[in-house]
N, C-alpha and C positions, 0 to 999 in steps of 0.2 A: 481511484479517480471517481469521485462521487458525482451525483447528478448535477450539482452546481457547475463543476468543471465541464461536464458533458454539454450543458447548455451553452457555455462559452464556446466550446469547440464546434458546436452545431452552427452558431452564428458565423464563426470564422470560415467554415466550409462553404456556407451559402454565399458569402461575399467573395471568397476566392474564385468560385465558379463564375460569378458575375463579372469579375475583373480578368478572368482567364489567367490567373496567377497561381503559383503553388501556395498551399497552406503550410504554415510553419509554426511550431510550438517551441517556445524557449523555456528551458528549465535550468535550475542552478544546482551544482553539485560541488561540495556538499550543500545541503539546504542552509539558507542564511542562519537560522536559529542554531543549527548544528555547529556552524562556524563560530558563532558568538558565545553560545551557552555550553558547548561541548557536551558533557555527560548529563547536563541539566536540561537538554533540549527535549521537546515533546517526542513521543514515540513516533517512529516512522510507520506509516500505514502500508507502504510498498517500497520495493527497491527500484533502482533506476531501470533495470531490465524489465520489471513489471510495467513501469510507465511506458517504456518503448513499445512493448507488446500491446498495451491497451490503446495507445495512440494509433498504432498501425491498424488495429481492428476497426477503429473508428474512421479510418480512411484519410488521416492526415498525411500529407506528402512528406514533410520533413520534421525532424526533431533536432533542435539546436541545444546542445548541452554546454552551458557556460561554467567555467571553473570559478567558484566563488572563493576568492582568496583575499588577502589584505589589500592588494592593489585595487581589486574590483570593489571591495567594501568601501573604499575611500573615494570612489568615483561619484561625482556630484550628479544630481538628477539631470541637470542641463547637459553635462558631458555624456551621460548615458544616452540621451536623446540624439545628440550631435554625432558622437563617435560610433555608437552601436546601431541605433535604429535608422539613422539617415545615411551615414557614410558606408557602413558595412552591409546593412540589410536592404537599404533602399525601400523602406516600408511604405506601402500605399494605403494599407488599412490595418488597424490595430484593434483587437478586442480584448478587454480586460474585465476582471471581476470588480464588483462595486467597492471592494475593500482594498484594491491593489495600491501599494505604495512602493516606491523605488528610489534609488540614489542614496548617498550618504545621509545618515540620520532619518531615512524614510521621508525625505522632504518632497519627493515627487508624487503627484496625484493626477487624477483625471483632468483637472483644470489646466495643469501645466502641459499635459500631453495635447489637450485640445488647442491650446494657444500655439504650441509648436507645430501642430498640424496645419494651421493656417499659413504659417511661414514656409513649411517644407512640403506642402501639398499632399498630406496624408490625412485620412479620417480616423477618428477614434470612437469606439462604441463601448459603453459601460453596461454590462448586463445586469438585469434586476436580480435581487436576492431570491433564491429558491427556499421555500419554507417546508418544514416537516413538523407537524404538530405545533404550529405557530412559532417554531424556532428556526433560525437561519441554518440551512444545511452547510456544514463546514467540517473541516478536518478535526477541529476541537470537539464538535458534537459527535462525530464518528468515534473518536477515541473514548469519549465518555460512555457511549453505548456499548463499545467493546469491553471496556473495563467492568461494566455492570452486567455483562452477559446478555444484553438485549439484542440478540442477533437478528430477530425479525425486523427491528428498527434499522439495523445496519443494512440489511438486504434492501429495504425500501429506499434508503438514502443512496446506496450504491447502484441499485438496479439489478443486482446479482449478489450471491453470497460472498462474504469476505473470503479472500483467497490468499494463501501464503505459498510462495514457490521457492524452490531451491534445489541444489544438487545433493544427492545422497552421498554422505561421507562415512568413513569407517568410525564405529563407536566402540564402546567397551564390550559389546556383544553380551551384556548381562541379560537382556530380554529373552534370548533363546534358551538360557539356562533354566528359565521358569516357564517355558512353553509359549512365550509371546515374542518372537523375533520382530525387531523394529527396523524401519528405515530411518536414519538419523540425518537431520538437516541442521547445520549450525546457522543460527540466526545472526547474520552479520549486520547488526544494527546497534546504534548507541543505546536505545531503549526499546523494549518489546511491548507492543500495545496490548497484548492479552496474555493471560496465564491461566492454566487449569487443564482439565481433561474434557475432551470434546468428541462427539460423534462427527465423523468427517467423510467426505468423498475424495478420492484420490484419482487424479487424471495422469495416466502413464501412456505415452505414445497414442493419444486420442482415445484410449479406452478408460472407462470409469469404473472404479472399484469402491467398496465401502470399507470403513475401518474405524479405529479409535486412536486418538492422538493425545499425547501429553505435551504441553507447551510450558516451559519453565526451566527451573534450575535443578530439578531432580534431587530434592533434599534428602531422600532416603539413602542416596549414594554420595551425599556431600558434594553435589555438583557445584561448579563455580561459574559457569557461563550458561546463558540461556540457550536452549536447544529445543527443537521440535522432534519428537519421537513418535512415529506412526506405525501401528500394527495394522497390516492390511489383511482383511479376512480372506481366507481360502486362496492365498497367493504364496507361491514358493520360488519364483524366479529371482535371479541375482539383479539387484538394482544399483549396485555401487557405481557412482559416476553419472547416473542418469538424472535428468531433470524431472521433478515432480511438481504438480500443482495440487494443493490441498485446500479443498473448500471446507470452511469451518461452518458446520451446520447447526449444532446444538451443544450447549454447555451442559456437561453431566455433573461436574463438581469442581471445587477448587483443588489446586495442588496441595499435597500434604506429605508429611514425613511419617513413615511407618517404622515400627520398632524392629521389624525383621523382614527378610525377603519372603518368608511364608505369608506374613500379613499383607505384603505388597502383592503377592501372587493372588491371594484371595480377592483383594480389591480390584485388580486388573481383570480377573475373571468376571466379576460383577459388572465392571465398566463395559467390557466387550459385549456382554449380554444386553445391557441397557442400550448400548449404541446400535446393536443389530435390531432391537425392537423398535427404537425410535425411527431408524432409517427405513424400516419396512412399512411404517405407517405414515410417514411424512415426506413431503417433497423438499429437498434441500434447495 
């Protein structure tokens, strides 16, 4: 949830307090582009669980998750207003981003909402674009910065380091055979926004640890699905089934295929050393 989203939610909260009404955020699952484009959809920056937690931290009262299916995709903009906003939600005040479009063929916009607001007694506010280095802060800009390893820019656009969360699953346990046991998180997304080896911080039950993570397909072992493997420094407890938050702090290198496990072990040793050095000198 980037700072553009945060600006929208700030306006929502302020108006909700003035009206003595609960604040509510509507999200779609799957995301519309995932529904239409399938595996060609842009990378997800966060999971639904992450959105829920972010929205809760920001103090929003309710999260409404709408199933985006063929029936919903064919709903006209006018029907969306009448059936969803007016009849089901009884909206009094609506805040949208300046690029918001809705309804079949994306025909609905701010002007249509404003006109409907006059008829149904609700107000609509369109928030101004938030800029970063003269560019509009957007999910597209975030994906580009992540892909290029510009994590400082990502942090400025988000207001915090980019974070991946998930539950630790059983893996092949190859890491422990070369002295680097890892916690493995399967990335249940259609596309992964970043790949490579990173210095990271890991949050486990409100405690923060340092580590090094590989995000990608693990070409040395002929991996077929994207996975996050994190080696936590000076940590020996069992993590299977536990929920982790991984703050992606600094990119060390791209993912690569090695000719042998010995070569992989040598590189991981160097990666761990570089990650320790970077994390000791920098604030994530």
